[in-house]
N, C-alpha and C positions, 0 to 999 in steps of 0.2 A: 505458680501463683496461688494455688489452692491452699497450701499450708501457711503461706505468708499473708493471705487475705485476712484482714481484721474483721471478725464477726462480733460486733458488740451487741449483746442481748438487750432488747427493749423491755425494760421492766416496768410494767404497768398492770392495772387490774384486768384490762382486756387481754393482755398477753398471758397473764397467769391463768385466766379462765380458759383460754384457748388451749393452753398446754395441758390442763387437767381434763377437759372434756373431749377434745378432738385430736390430740396428738399433733398439734400445730404450734410451732415455736416461732417467735418474731425476733429478727435481728436487724440492726442498722448496718448497712453495707456501704462500701465505697461507691461513688457516683458512676464510675465506669464499669461496674459489674453487670452481668446479665444472669439469666436463670441457670444456664449451664455451669458458669463458674461458681455460682453460689451453691449449687447442688454438689459439685465436686469438693468444694471447700468444707461443707458440712459433713459429707461422708468421710473425708480424710481426717478431719479434726476430732469428730465425735464417734466414729466407728458405728454409724447407723446407716440404714438404707432409706433413701429419700424417695417418697412417692410423687410429691407435687411441690412446685415452687411458684408463688405469686409475688410479684414485685410492685410496690407502689412508690411513687415519687411525691414528696411533699416539698413544694417550693418555699423559699424563704418569705417571711412576712415583712411587709413594710413597717419601718419604725422611724420615729423622728426624735431628735434631741434638741432641746432649747438651751442655748448658751448665752453668756454675757448679759444676764439680767433680762432675758426674754426678747432681746433685740435680734438675735441671730438664730435661725432654725436650720438644723442640719438634717437632711433626709437620707435614709439608707435602707438596707435590707438585712434581715437576719440570714444566716446561712441555711440553705435547704438541705434535705437529706433524703436518702432512699431506704425503704424498709423492705425486707424479704420475709414473707410468710412461708415457712418451710413445714410441709407435712411429712411426717415420718411413718414408717411401717408400724402396724399395730404390734405392741409389745416392746418396741424400742423406746428408750428414754434418754433425754439429754438433761443432765443434772444442773439446770440453770437455777431453779428455785430450791435446790436441795438444802442449802444452809438455813433458809427460812423455815422449812418444815422440820429440820432437826431442832432448831431453837424452840419451835412450838411444842414439839414432843418433849423436850427437856423441861420446859415450863410446866407442862401438864404433870409430868412425873414428880417434879419438885413440889408442886402444889398438893398432889396426892400424898406424898410423904409427910408434909406439914400437917395435913388433916388427920393422918393416921396417928400422929403423936398426941 
């Protein structure tokens, strides 16, 4: 199950900051997963050594929809999800935000070339 577990990276400002400062990466994981399965999946898929795994569960939020000119109200819930905060060994890197950093580096070099002309 470790290589087939879908680890969807949570891309946010908080996740980006954690990955830069503390070697902690955030993933959205399936609801039935636990710390051991997440650790094994990350180690198998990214070839890094995992120090620590914390899991948080975010329940779905209640939502309501008004239909038929405001006469009928339908109540329901958004789908909840589970997040895993994975701490890796110092020096190991998971290239989640690599493409964004490459684009920033390309933008800086292109700007420097334009200024040099």
